[in-house]
C-alpha positions as CSV (number, residue, x, y, z in Angstrom):
1,X,4.4,-23.1,38.3
2,X,1.7,-20.5,38.0
3,X,1.6,-18.1,35.0
4,X,2.0,-14.4,35.5
5,X,-1.1,-12.2,36.1
6,X,-1.9,-9.3,33.9
7,X,-1.8,-5.8,35.4
8,X,-4.8,-4.4,33.6
9,X,-7.5,-1.7,34.2
10,X,-10.4,-3.7,33.0
11,X,-13.6,-1.6,33.2
12,X,-16.1,-4.2,31.8
13,X,-16.0,-8.0,31.1
14,X,-16.2,-7.8,27.3
15,X,-13.8,-8.8,24.5
16,X,-13.4,-5.2,23.2
17,X,-12.7,-3.8,26.7
18,X,-10.1,-6.5,27.4
19,X,-8.4,-5.8,24.0
20,X,-8.4,-2.0,24.8
21,X,-6.9,-2.7,28.2
22,X,-4.1,-4.7,26.7
23,X,-3.4,-1.9,24.2
24,X,-3.4,0.6,27.0
25,X,-0.9,-1.6,29.0
26,X,1.4,-1.7,25.9
27,X,1.3,2.1,25.5
28,X,2.0,2.7,29.2
29,X,4.9,0.3,29.3
30,X,3.3,-2.2,31.6
31,X,3.5,-4.7,28.7
32,X,6.5,-4.7,26.4
33,X,7.4,-6.2,23.0
34,X,8.0,-9.9,23.4
35,X,6.3,-10.2,26.8
36,X,4.4,-13.5,27.0
37,X,0.7,-13.4,27.9
38,X,-0.9,-16.0,30.2
39,X,-2.9,-18.8,28.7
40,X,-6.5,-18.0,27.8
41,X,-7.9,-20.0,30.7
42,X,-5.7,-18.2,33.2
43,X,-6.8,-14.8,32.0
44,X,-10.5,-15.9,32.1
45,X,-10.0,-17.1,35.7
46,X,-8.2,-13.8,36.8
47,X,-10.9,-11.5,35.4
48,X,-13.9,-13.8,36.0
49,X,-14.9,-13.9,32.4
50,X,-15.4,-16.8,29.9
51,X,-12.6,-18.3,27.9
52,X,-14.7,-17.4,24.8
53,X,-14.5,-13.7,25.7
54,X,-10.8,-13.9,26.1
55,X,-10.4,-15.7,22.8
56,X,-12.5,-13.0,21.1
57,X,-10.3,-10.3,22.6
58,X,-7.1,-12.1,21.4
59,X,-8.6,-12.3,17.9
60,X,-9.1,-8.5,17.9
61,X,-5.6,-7.9,19.1
62,X,-4.2,-10.3,16.5
63,X,-6.0,-8.4,13.8
64,X,-4.7,-5.2,15.1
65,X,-1.1,-6.6,15.1
66,X,-0.7,-6.1,18.9
67,X,-0.1,-9.8,19.7
68,X,1.3,-12.7,17.8
69,X,0.8,-16.5,18.5
70,X,3.4,-19.2,18.0
71,X,3.1,-22.8,19.1
72,X,6.2,-23.0,21.3
73,X,6.3,-19.4,22.5
74,X,2.6,-19.0,23.1
75,X,1.0,-15.6,22.7
76,X,3.3,-12.6,23.0
77,X,3.2,-8.9,22.5
78,X,4.2,-8.4,18.9
79,X,7.5,-6.8,17.8
80,X,6.6,-4.3,15.1
81,X,8.0,-4.7,11.6
82,X,11.4,-3.2,11.1
83,X,10.2,-1.7,7.8
84,X,13.6,-2.6,6.4
85,X,12.6,-2.7,2.8
86,X,10.8,0.6,2.9
87,X,13.8,2.3,4.6
88,X,16.2,0.7,2.1
89,X,14.1,2.0,-0.9
90,X,15.0,5.6,-0.1
91,X,17.5,7.4,2.1
92,X,16.0,10.6,3.5
93,X,19.4,11.7,4.7
94,X,20.8,11.7,1.2
95,X,20.8,15.0,-0.7
96,X,21.3,15.2,-4.5
97,X,21.0,18.1,-6.8
98,X,18.5,16.0,-8.7
99,X,16.6,13.4,-6.7
100,X,14.6,10.9,-8.7
101,X,14.3,8.3,-6.0
102,X,11.4,9.5,-3.9
103,X,8.3,8.6,-5.8
104,X,6.5,11.8,-4.9
105,X,4.3,14.0,-7.2
106,X,5.5,17.3,-8.7
107,X,4.4,20.1,-6.3
108,X,3.9,22.4,-9.2
109,X,1.3,20.1,-10.7
110,X,-1.0,19.7,-7.7
111,X,-4.3,21.5,-7.0
112,X,-4.3,24.5,-4.8
113,X,-5.3,23.2,-1.3
114,X,-5.5,26.8,0.1
115,X,-8.1,27.7,-2.5
116,X,-10.1,24.6,-1.8
117,X,-10.0,25.2,1.9
118,X,-11.1,28.8,1.4
119,X,-14.3,27.6,-0.2
120,X,-15.2,25.2,2.7
121,X,-17.7,26.4,5.3
122,X,-16.0,28.0,8.4
123,X,-18.9,26.5,10.4
124,X,-18.3,22.9,9.3
125,X,-20.4,20.9,11.8
126,X,-18.4,18.9,14.3
127,X,-18.7,15.1,13.8
128,X,-20.0,12.7,16.3
129,X,-17.9,9.7,17.4
130,X,-20.8,7.6,16.1
131,X,-21.0,9.1,12.6
132,X,-20.5,6.8,9.6
133,X,-16.8,6.6,8.7
134,X,-17.2,8.0,5.2
135,X,-19.1,11.2,4.2
136,X,-22.1,10.3,2.1
137,X,-21.5,13.0,-0.5
138,X,-17.8,11.8,-0.9
139,X,-18.9,8.2,-1.3
140,X,-21.4,9.3,-4.1
141,X,-18.6,11.0,-6.0
142,X,-16.1,8.1,-5.5
143,X,-18.7,5.6,-6.8
144,X,-19.2,7.5,-10.0
145,X,-15.6,6.8,-11.0
146,X,-15.2,3.4,-9.3
147,X,-14.2,0.6,-11.8
148,X,-17.0,-1.8,-10.6
149,X,-20.2,-1.8,-8.6
150,X,-18.7,-2.3,-5.1
151,X,-20.9,-3.6,-2.3
152,X,-19.5,-1.5,0.4
153,X,-17.0,1.4,0.8
154,X,-15.0,3.1,3.5
155,X,-12.2,5.7,3.8
156,X,-8.8,5.1,5.4
157,X,-5.6,7.2,6.0
158,X,-3.8,6.6,2.8
159,X,-2.8,3.5,0.8
160,X,-0.4,2.0,3.4
161,X,-3.0,2.3,6.1
162,X,-5.5,0.6,3.8
163,X,-3.2,-2.3,3.0
164,X,-2.5,-2.7,6.7
165,X,-6.1,-2.8,7.9
166,X,-7.3,-5.1,5.1
167,X,-4.4,-7.5,5.7
168,X,-5.1,-7.5,9.5
169,X,-8.7,-8.5,9.0
170,X,-8.4,-10.8,6.0
171,X,-5.0,-12.5,6.1
172,X,-4.4,-14.8,9.1
173,X,-0.9,-15.0,10.4
174,X,1.0,-17.9,8.9
175,X,-1.2,-18.1,5.8
176,X,-0.1,-18.0,2.1
177,X,-0.4,-14.9,-0.1
178,X,0.7,-14.0,-3.7
179,X,2.3,-10.8,-4.8
180,X,3.7,-9.3,-7.9
181,X,7.4,-9.3,-8.5
182,X,8.6,-6.5,-8.3
183,X,6.2,-4.8,-6.0
184,X,5.7,-2.0,-3.3
185,X,8.3,-2.4,-0.5
186,X,6.0,-1.4,2.4
187,X,3.6,-4.2,1.4
188,X,6.5,-6.7,1.7
189,X,7.4,-5.3,5.1
190,X,3.7,-5.6,6.2
191,X,3.5,-9.2,5.1
192,X,6.8,-10.0,6.8
193,X,5.4,-8.5,10.0
194,X,2.3,-10.6,9.5
195,X,4.5,-13.7,9.2
196,X,2.8,-15.0,6.1
197,X,4.3,-17.2,3.3
198,X,4.8,-15.1,0.1
199,X,4.9,-16.4,-3.4
200,X,6.0,-13.9,-6.1
201,X,4.5,-13.9,-9.6
202,X,6.4,-12.0,-12.3
203,X,4.8,-9.5,-14.7
204,X,4.7,-9.0,-18.5
205,X,3.4,-6.0,-20.3
206,X,-0.2,-7.0,-19.5
207,X,0.2,-7.7,-15.8
208,X,0.7,-10.8,-13.6
209,X,1.5,-14.0,-15.5
210,X,-1.5,-16.3,-15.5
211,X,0.4,-19.6,-15.8
212,X,2.6,-18.8,-12.8
213,X,-0.4,-17.5,-10.8
214,X,-2.2,-20.7,-11.6
215,X,0.6,-22.8,-10.2
216,X,0.9,-20.6,-7.1
217,X,-2.8,-21.0,-6.4
218,X,-2.5,-24.8,-6.1
219,X,-1.5,-24.0,-2.5
220,X,-4.3,-22.7,-0.3
221,X,-4.1,-18.9,-0.6
222,X,-5.6,-16.2,1.6
223,X,-5.0,-13.2,-0.8
224,X,-3.6,-12.1,-4.1
225,X,-2.1,-8.5,-4.0
226,X,-1.8,-6.6,-7.3
227,X,-1.5,-3.1,-8.7
228,X,-3.8,-2.8,-11.7
229,X,-2.7,0.5,-13.0
230,X,0.6,2.3,-13.2
231,X,2.3,-0.5,-11.2
232,X,5.0,0.7,-8.8
233,X,7.8,0.4,-9.8
234,X,7.3,-0.8,-13.4
235,X,4.6,1.4,-14.7
236,X,2.7,-1.6,-16.1
237,X,-1.1,-1.3,-16.4
238,X,-3.0,-4.6,-16.5
239,X,-4.9,-5.1,-19.7
240,X,-8.7,-5.9,-19.7
241,X,-8.1,-9.4,-21.2
242,X,-5.5,-10.2,-18.6
243,X,-7.8,-9.0,-15.8
244,X,-10.5,-11.4,-17.0
245,X,-8.1,-14.4,-17.0
246,X,-6.8,-13.5,-13.5
247,X,-10.4,-13.1,-12.2
248,X,-11.2,-16.6,-13.5
249,X,-8.2,-18.1,-11.7
250,X,-9.0,-16.2,-8.5
251,X,-12.6,-17.3,-8.6
252,X,-11.7,-21.0,-8.7
253,X,-9.3,-20.5,-5.7
254,X,-11.6,-18.4,-3.5
255,X,-8.6,-16.2,-2.7
256,X,-9.3,-12.6,-1.8
257,X,-8.0,-10.1,-4.5
258,X,-6.5,-6.9,-3.0
259,X,-6.0,-4.3,-5.6
260,X,-3.8,-1.3,-4.8
261,X,-4.7,1.4,-7.3
262,X,-2.5,4.0,-5.7
263,X,-1.2,5.2,-9.1
264,X,-4.6,5.4,-10.8
265,X,-5.1,9.1,-10.4
266,X,-1.8,9.9,-12.1
267,X,-2.1,7.2,-14.8
268,X,-3.5,7.5,-18.3
269,X,-4.2,3.9,-19.1
270,X,-7.5,2.0,-18.7
271,X,-8.1,0.8,-15.1
272,X,-9.3,-2.8,-15.2
273,X,-10.4,-4.2,-11.9
274,X,-11.1,-7.9,-11.2
275,X,-14.1,-6.6,-9.2
276,X,-15.9,-6.4,-12.6
277,X,-16.1,-10.2,-12.6
278,X,-15.7,-11.2,-8.9
279,X,-16.9,-8.3,-6.8
280,X,-17.5,-10.6,-3.8
281,X,-13.8,-11.5,-3.8
282,X,-12.3,-8.1,-4.6
283,X,-11.0,-5.3,-2.4
284,X,-10.1,-2.2,-4.3
285,X,-8.0,0.6,-2.8
286,X,-7.5,4.0,-4.4
287,X,-5.2,6.8,-3.1
288,X,-5.3,10.5,-3.7
289,X,-2.0,11.7,-2.3
290,X,-0.2,11.4,-5.7
291,X,-2.8,13.4,-7.5
292,X,-3.9,16.0,-4.9
293,X,-0.9,16.3,-2.5
294,X,0.9,14.2,0.2
295,X,-1.1,16.0,2.9
296,X,-4.4,14.6,1.5
297,X,-3.9,11.4,3.4
298,X,-7.2,9.9,2.2
299,X,-7.7,6.6,0.4
300,X,-11.0,4.9,-0.5
301,X,-11.4,1.2,0.2
302,X,-14.2,-1.0,-1.3
303,X,-15.1,-4.6,-0.8
304,X,-17.7,-7.1,0.4
305,X,-19.9,-5.6,3.1
306,X,-18.9,-8.0,5.9
307,X,-15.2,-7.4,5.2
308,X,-15.5,-3.6,5.2
309,X,-17.5,-3.9,8.4
310,X,-14.6,-5.7,10.0
311,X,-12.2,-3.0,8.8
312,X,-14.4,-0.3,10.4
313,X,-14.6,-2.3,13.6
314,X,-10.8,-2.7,13.8
315,X,-10.2,1.0,13.2
316,X,-12.5,1.8,16.1
317,X,-9.7,0.6,18.5
318,X,-7.1,2.5,16.5
319,X,-7.6,5.6,14.4
320,X,-11.4,5.5,14.7
321,X,-12.0,7.2,11.4
322,X,-10.3,9.4,8.8
323,X,-10.7,13.1,9.5
324,X,-14.0,14.3,8.0
325,X,-12.4,17.7,7.4
326,X,-9.9,15.9,5.1
327,X,-12.8,14.0,3.5
328,X,-14.6,17.3,2.9
329,X,-11.4,18.8,1.4
330,X,-11.1,15.8,-0.9
331,X,-14.8,16.1,-1.9
332,X,-14.2,19.8,-2.7
333,X,-11.2,19.0,-4.9
334,X,-12.9,16.1,-6.7
335,X,-15.9,18.3,-7.6
336,X,-14.2,21.6,-8.4
337,X,-13.8,22.1,-12.1
338,X,-10.5,23.9,-11.9
339,X,-9.0,21.2,-9.6
340,X,-10.2,18.6,-12.0
341,X,-8.4,20.3,-14.9
342,X,-5.2,20.6,-12.8
343,X,-5.2,16.9,-12.2
344,X,-5.9,16.1,-15.9
345,X,-3.0,18.4,-16.9
346,X,-0.7,16.8,-14.4
347,X,-1.6,13.3,-15.7
348,X,-0.6,14.3,-19.2
349,X,2.6,16.0,-18.0
350,X,3.6,12.8,-16.2
351,X,2.9,10.7,-19.3
352,X,5.0,13.0,-21.4
353,X,7.9,13.1,-18.9
354,X,8.0,9.3,-18.5
355,X,7.7,8.7,-22.2
356,X,10.6,11.2,-22.9
357,X,12.9,9.3,-20.5
358,X,11.8,5.9,-21.9
359,X,12.4,7.1,-25.5
360,X,15.9,8.4,-24.7
361,X,16.8,5.1,-23.1
362,X,15.3,3.2,-26.0
363,X,17.5,5.2,-28.4
364,X,20.4,4.0,-26.3
365,X,19.3,0.4,-26.6
366,X,17.8,0.2,-23.2
367,X,14.1,-1.0,-23.1
368,X,12.0,-0.4,-20.0
369,X,8.7,-2.1,-19.2
370,X,5.4,-0.3,-18.8
371,X,4.1,3.0,-20.0
372,X,2.0,4.5,-17.2
373,X,2.4,6.7,-14.1
374,X,5.7,8.3,-13.4
375,X,8.1,5.5,-12.4
376,X,10.6,3.9,-14.6
377,X,12.0,0.4,-13.7
378,X,15.5,0.7,-15.2
379,X,17.4,-2.5,-15.9
380,X,21.1,-2.1,-15.0
381,X,24.3,-4.2,-15.2
382,X,25.0,-3.7,-11.5
383,X,22.7,-2.0,-9.0
384,X,25.4,-0.6,-6.7
385,X,27.5,0.6,-9.7
386,X,24.5,2.2,-11.3
387,X,23.6,4.1,-8.2
388,X,27.2,5.3,-7.7
389,X,27.5,6.4,-11.3
390,X,24.2,8.4,-11.1
391,X,25.3,9.9,-7.8
392,X,28.6,11.1,-9.3
393,X,26.5,13.1,-11.7
394,X,24.3,14.5,-8.9
395,X,21.4,12.2,-9.5
396,X,19.8,10.1,-6.8
397,X,18.0,6.9,-7.8
398,X,16.2,4.2,-5.7
399,X,17.8,0.8,-5.3
400,X,15.8,-2.0,-7.0
401,X,16.5,-4.8,-4.4
402,X,13.8,-3.6,-1.9
403,X,11.1,-4.0,-4.6
404,X,12.0,-7.5,-5.6
405,X,11.6,-11.0,-4.0
406,X,13.3,-13.4,-6.4
407,X,16.8,-13.0,-7.7
408,X,16.8,-11.7,-11.2
409,X,18.2,-9.0,-13.5
410,X,19.2,-6.0,-11.3
411,X,17.2,-2.7,-11.6
412,X,16.9,0.7,-10.1
413,X,13.7,2.7,-9.8
414,X,13.5,6.2,-11.2
415,X,10.7,8.7,-10.6
416,X,10.2,11.1,-13.5
417,X,7.4,13.2,-12.0
418,X,9.5,16.4,-11.4
419,X,11.7,16.3,-14.5
420,X,11.2,18.8,-17.3
421,X,13.1,20.7,-19.9
422,X,16.9,20.4,-20.2
423,X,17.1,18.7,-16.9
424,X,15.0,15.8,-18.2
425,X,17.4,15.1,-21.1
426,X,20.4,15.4,-18.9
427,X,19.0,12.9,-16.4
428,X,18.0,10.5,-19.2
429,X,21.6,10.6,-20.5
430,X,23.0,10.0,-17.0
431,X,20.6,7.0,-16.5
432,X,21.7,5.4,-19.8
433,X,25.3,5.7,-18.7
434,X,24.5,4.4,-15.2
435,X,22.6,1.4,-16.6
436,X,25.8,0.2,-18.3
437,X,28.1,0.7,-15.3
438,X,29.5,-2.4,-13.7
439,X,31.8,-3.1,-10.8
440,X,35.1,-4.8,-11.5
441,X,38.2,-6.0,-9.7
442,X,41.7,-5.9,-11.3
443,X,43.3,-9.3,-11.1
């Protein structure tokens, strides 16, 4: 039986053009999720191109997440991730008088974007499609505060986009990766979509546990994902000594280290990057939405030159590049003295608010890990009961389960960024009460 033919508008016999034609067919509905693609040799025969060209196109599509390959089912159009953990970690339909579930910065502590935009030239030159993906002046400013001498740098559309593209180019489907436990729910959704095997390594006050990581690395590993500063959800910042130990372990394994420093700009602790010791194995991602506003969807990504080149090539068949107007806005904010003071003041406010909640909980006999950023990982007797108890007092918290991989002590995540004054003390008292709440059934 002959395999189905592809209905494609193929303009030129190249791998990139074939990949773009497949993507266009998916967008137009001519190809649908789960549709099986013909074997490579049949596609090559249909379009009179080499099997090598088709294989290269399939590689591009696999990196972009458009197709997936399984031995029995062959190559199919990928079904996008459900994002189930991310959706479970917050409920946009819920409305509470006080919502500490969202993980967003305090709008009152952000720089004035309107003032920054007003200083930008109204005759900002239009970019070319062929321009470099990052503005040179922005890269110079970023490198001044980067935690190590990175070989290459680019700019992406926020931290989740950065995690997505680096995973597409560096983590083959079906490979093994290591993550922190707990960690960021969208990362777990992304890895689930990538169909990789995940090993979770717990944290102590200094970061990822070395002995557990060492055991996990006995299995061939494509990547180690970690958050070096203000870890979400725990607020733990990796110590310099721990970073050195982890770098030694990673160096022996040759696994790529992917550092998500999304919380760095709102954290007060020292940022320790494994790139200081293993720059050729380190990808470092830094976000600016938490410090400068959710509309500033810009994140900087550094790593080995060859890997960053592959990231930029992959983005050419997707977003192309991050808006250079947004890049110019970020450059203006990073170099403006007043905006710098606003961010510094916000960082201190976040430290004080988190510490105040943690101190109140400690006085109630409840110890929380970490001391950085603006998230609190609150241990509770029962997750559902704690969330219900908090809701009864008009306080919305995030469930802990979406952040965790292995079964352990239940938690909820609390964001302290917008709490101040009497409200802060009232919420802290509610959290202490909620932490002790448990479900029960009368016999």
